[in-house]
C-alpha positions in Angstrom: 88.6 104.9 112.7 91.7 105.7 110.6 93.5 104.9 113.7 92.3 101.4 114.0 92.8 100.8 110.0 96.5 101.6 110.7 96.7 99.3 114.0 94.7 96.8 111.9 97.3 96.9 108.9 100.2 96.7 111.3 99.2 93.3 112.9 98.5 91.7 109.7 101.4 93.2 107.9 103.5 90.1 106.7 106.7 90.1 105.2 107.9 86.5 104.3 110.9 85.7 103.0 110.9 84.0 99.9 107.3 84.1 99.5 106.1 83.9 95.5 105.5 87.4 94.4 101.9 86.5 93.3 100.8 85.0 96.8 102.5 88.4 98.2 100.7 90.4 96.1 97.5 88.7 97.4 98.0 88.9 100.8 98.8 92.4 100.9 95.2 92.8 98.7 93.5 91.0 101.7 95.5 93.3 104.2 94.3 96.5 102.3 90.5 95.3 102.3 90.4 93.9 105.7 92.0 97.3 107.3 89.7 99.1 105.1 86.4 97.1 106.4 87.8 97.9 109.7 87.0 101.2 109.4 
């Protein structure tokens, strides 16, 4: 389960240059929630 979570978060990890900080924060929160739900 932990490996699946790591793979999921790896695929969803987005580093978008010049993205406003608030949007980047929300994207990271969604990635964290999604990776936890995939376990």
